[in-house]
N, C-alpha and C positions, 0 to 999 in steps of 0.2 A: 824606693825609700830604704835607707840603710838601717842596719841594726844598731840599737843602742849598746853601750858598753855592757850594761847589765844583761841584755838579751844574748850578746856574744858570749859572755861568761857562762850563762845558763846553757847555751848550746854546747859549749866546750865541756861542761860538766856532764851533760847528757851523753855526749860522744864518748867521754872517758868511761862512764859507767857501762855503756854498751859494749865497749871493746876491752875492758880490763880483763875479764875472765878469758876470752879467746886469746888475748895477747899472752897472758900467763901460761895458758895451755900450750900454745905454740912454742913459747920459750922453753917450757918444760920438756916437750917431746924432742926438741933440738938438743937440749942438754943430755937427755938420755941416749940419743943417737950417737953422741960422741963417745959413749962407752963401748960402742962397737958390738961385735958378735958375742963377746963375753958378757957384757951387760944385758944384751937381749936374752941370752940363755938363762940368766939369773932372774929376769923380770917377766918373761912371757907367761901367759896363761899356760900351765902345764899340768894336765890332769893328775899324773902320777905324783908330781912334786906337791901339788895341793893336797892330795890324799895323805901325803907324809907330813903335813902340817905347815907347809910354806904358803900361808894364807895371803901374804902380801901380793902374790901373783894374781889374785882375783881382781885387784885394782891396777897394778902396774902393767899387766898384760895389755891393757887398752891404750897404753901410752908409749909403747915401744913399737918399732916398725921393722919390716923386712929389709929396708934400705932407704937411701935418700929419695929415690923416686916415689916409693910408697909414702914416705913422710910428707913430701911436697904435695902429693895428690890429696892426702888427708888434710894438710894445712890449708890448701886452697878450698877444700870442701867446708872446713870450719869457718873460714872467712866468708864464704857465700852464705852459709846457714846464718851466721851472725848478721850479715847485711839484711837478709830477708826477714828474720823473725826475732832478732835480739830485743827489740823494744816491747815485746809482748809480755815479758815478765821482768821483775827486778833481778839484779845480780844474785841476791840471796836465793831467790826461787829457782833461778837457772842452776845454781850450784846444787840445790836439792834435786832438781830434775836429773842432773848429771849423775849424782850419787845413786838415785833410785834406778836410773836406766842401766847403769853398770851392774847393779845388783840383779836386775831382771835378766840381762844378758847372761850373767854368770849362772843364774838359776836355770835358765834354759839350756845352757851348755851342760851343766852338771847332771840334770835330771832327764833331759830329752836328747842329748847328743853324746852318749857315753863313748861313742867311737872317736870323738874329737880329742886327739891327744894334745894339741897345742894350738894357740891362736895369738896373734898380735894385731894391733892397729886400732885406730879411732873410728873406723867406719860404722860399726854397730852403734856406738855412742852418737855419732853424727846423725844417723837415722832417727834415733830417739829424740834428740834435740829438735830436729826439723819437724818430726811428728807432733811434738808438744806445741811448737809454735803454730803449726797448721791448725790444730784443734783450738788453740786460743784464738786464732784468726776467725775460725768458724763461729766461735762464741761471740766474737765482736762483730759478726756479720760482714766481714771483709769478703768481697766477691772473689778476689784473687786467691784467697785461701782454698776455695773449691778447686780451682785449676791446679794449684800445687798439690792438693790432696789427691786428685785424680792421677796426676803424674807419678806421685810416690806410690800410690796403691798399684798402678799398672806396673811399675818397676818391680815392686815386691812380688806381684803375681807372676811376672815373667821369670824372675829368679827362682821361684819355688817350682814352677812347672818346667822350665827349660834349662835354667842354670844361670851363671853369671852373665852380665851383659857382654857382648862381643868386645874384645880388646881390654876388658878390665883386668884380667889376669896378667896380661903383658905389661900394662901400664903400672901395676902395683908390684910386679916382680915375683909373684907367687900365686898360689891357689887362693881364690876368693871364698871365704866362708859366708855364704849367703844367709845361713841361719842367724848370724849375728845381726844382720840388717833387719830380719823379721822380728826377732826378740826385742831389739832396740826400739823399733818403731812401735810395736804393740805396747811396750812399757811406757815409752815417752808419751804416746797418745793418751794412755790411761791417766798418767800423772798430770798431763796438760789439761785434761777434762776436770780434774779435781781441785787444782790449785787456784786460788783467787788471782784475777788479773788486775794488777794495780797500775801498770804503765800502759796507757792506751793512746799513743799518738797515731797519726795516719800511717798506713803501711808504706814501705819504701817503693813498692811497685804497684 
């Protein structure tokens, strides 16, 4: 049985809502990458510069990358996270989750990682978004959310006890700051547990 025109339009609207923020984020990080090394040095999380009042770095540092391989890896991660959990919250709530996750990562860096001089990349935020989606899935009693939760928890535990996953530093082109993943996931999970879930279609997997 085919879809009616109204159903097709509704599906298109749902698709656009789900992918609007990820699309804008990917477009934004590509635009920032075009600024090259100079742009990265002005935008990265830099503890000394932030202490001197350059507070924009608390946000912009999460959207610049070490290079194109790092950017493509994070963009692919964002697309995967969006596919898996985007429908769990409305776009406005995802934006709130992103803002709060960035704040949680920055707080962790500032207060718990004083030795961390600088940081770039989306990976901490990606862990926060995925954790929020997993918690929402658990609240909706999706069985696959348990599997995702176990996998992410195992990854975080490995990183904290052993270090970055094998090959992750080479693929990203630099040192992996695993603390960002932990702080992002903890913040995202907390926010995902508190926000109302208003979009509740079946899970994609």
